[in-house]
N, C-alpha and C positions, 0 to 999 in steps of 0.2 A: 504494500500500500504506500503510495507516494504521500509524504507528509510535508506540510508547509507551516511556517511559523512567522508571526509578526511580533517583533520586540519593540515596545514603546520606550525609546531612549532619548526623548526630546525635552525632558523636564529641566528646570533650573537648579534643582537640588538645594533650595534655600534652607531647608531644615538641617542640612549637613554642612553648612558654612561654619568655619572658614575653609574647610577642605576643598569645597567645590568652587572656590574663587579661581583656582588654578586649573583644576581638571573637572570635566563633567562627571557626574556621579557614577555613570556606568563604567568609567575608566578608573575608579578608585581601586587600588590593589588590595586583595586579600591573599596572603601567601605570595606565590610567584606570579599570580594572574590578576588582571582586572576582573571585577565581578562579572562584567558582561562576557568576558571570555569563558569564565566558568560555565555560564548559562549556555553559551554556544557549544561548548564541548559536550555538555549534557544532552543538548538537542541532537547533536550529531550521533552520539551513542544511541539515541532513541530512534534513529533512522530518518531524521528530518534532513531533506536534501536541499531545501531552498529556504533561506531566512531573509526577511526584509526588516531592516532597521528603520523605524520611524523616528527621524531626528529633527532637531531644531536648534536648541542651545548648544553652542560649541560643536556644531555638526562636523566641521572640517577635521577636528581632532579625532573624532570617532571614525570618520571615513578614512583618514590617513592610517589609523591603526589596523582596521579590519580589511580595508580595500575590497577586493571582490571575493574574499574567502578562500582563495586558492591555497593559502598556507595551511588551512585546516581540511582541505578537500571537500568544501561545501560551497554552494552558490550563495553569495551575500550581495544584496542590492539595497537601495536606500529610497525612502520616501521623505522628502523635505517639506516641512511645514513653513509657510510664509508667516503664519501667525499661530499662536497657541490654539489648538483645536480640542483640548480635553483628551480623555482616554479613548473614546470611541470615534470621535470625529476624524482622526487620521486614516481610518479604514476606507473612507470614501475616496481618498486620493489614490488608492492602490487598485489598479484596473484589472489585474490578472489573478485575483484571488480565486482559489478553488471553491467547491461547494462547502467544504468544511476545513477549517484551519485553526491553529492555536494562536492566541494573543496573550502576551504577558508583559509585565513590567520588567525593566532591565536592571533592577536593583534589589533582587531577592536572592536569598540563599536557602535552598531546599534540596531534599533528596527525592522529591516527587518523580515517579516514573512517567515522563511525558508521553512516551509511546502508548502506555496502557490508558492514560487519561484521554488521549486522542482517539484511540480505537474504541473505547467504551462509548464515547459521544457519538461516533459514527454508527456503531452497532445499534444503539438505542434510538437513533433518529431524533436527537434533541435539537431544539432551535438554538439553545445557548446553555452551556454547562459551566458552572463556577466551581473551582476547587476551593474548599473552605477548610478552616482550622478552628477547632473548638478551643476557646480561651476561657480562663477563669480570672475574675477580677474581684479582689477583696475590697469591700467598702469599709473604710477606717472609722466608721461612726456607728453608734447604735441607731438602728432603723426603727422608727415608730409607725405602726399601722393604726389608723384612726378611722372613725366613721364620720358621717356627715355632720354630727353634732359636736365633733371635736373630741369625742371620748376615745381613750386608748383601747384598741381591740387586740393588739399584739405587739410584741417587742422582739427584735432580733439584734443581738450584739455582734457587730462587725461581720455581717454575713458575706458569703461568697456567691457572686452571680456568674452563671455560665452562659456563654453565647457563641454563636458561629460568626466568624469574620471571613471576608474574602481574602484569598491569598494573592490576588493580583495575577491569577493564571486562569485563562478562560478558553473554552472551545466555542467557536462561533460558526453558525451556518449562514449561508447566503440569504436565508429567509429573515435572519435577524438584521443583516446589513441593510435590507430594504427599509427598515425603520429609521435609519440614520439620516437626518436632514442634509441637504446639499450645501448649506452655508452655516457658518458660526460654530462656536465651540459646543461640544456635545459629549457628556460624560457617561461613564458606566452607570451612575445612579439614574440618569435620565432614561437611558435605554431600558434598565430594569423596570422602571415605573411605566414606560410606554408599552413594554411587553405584557406587563400585568394588566394594564388597561385594555389591551387588545385580546386578553384571554389566552395569551401564549407565554406562560411563565417559564422562567429558566429552571434548569435542574441543578441542584446543589449536591456535590459529592464531597463528603467529609474526608479529610486526609489525616491519618494517625501519625505520620512521620515528622521529620524536622522541617521547620519553616521559620525564616526570619526576614522581616522587612527592614532593609537597611535605610532607615529614614533619618535617624538622629545620630549625633556623635557617639552616644553610648551603645547604640545598635551596631555601629561600625566597629567599635572596639570589640564587641561580643562576636561579630562575624569573623574578625581576624583570629581571635582565640579559638573559636569553634572550628574554623577551617583548618587551622594548624593541627588540632587534635583529631579531626575526623576527615582528613582530606580524601582518603580512599573511599569513604562513604559517599562523597559528592562526585568524585571523578573515577570511580571504579578502579582505583589503583593507578 
């Protein structure tokens, strides 16, 4: 099965400043590789033959590093945004997308099996599939449950809430792309709401493995440490 991926690599990386003043976030190194190279190597291991990088901020640096992908034995091309288009808006600029393709952020560290994720989406005929991670968040306060009269009905001391979050990894069908408007910025959140309104909800697949969104300096420090300790887990040795 031919597999295609689009990596969103055009963000400003403002939360990761001052690191991203010099380099775009996808080129920030973890171990011996930029994080985007780790992702590309993982996709190649998963049988992806064609990768499009959607770029904007410091695009020339990214293009100079990856060029046409020949160094890694994969086809890499680029989609350049003239203005910020959000997470889903860039897809309308890419004219040769197949019926089903993977879309992901270019700044995450995970051991997700991209090939399995791709193939499950195709097999199930989903319009849009989200890879999700279950997170737990401890509330550092006593939580008061009250009724309409202001009477206490229950009390929970520093409870833990559990919720699913998007990993920034998606499988998209051409049926979903039809909902993306032709102009203006358009995000993942807008597409999800539009699909719900149209009665075409996305499918959510919970992932039990490792995932880290490298958004802030402490996340970046954690990524460096985890990659050093578990490199074979991310790059199959």
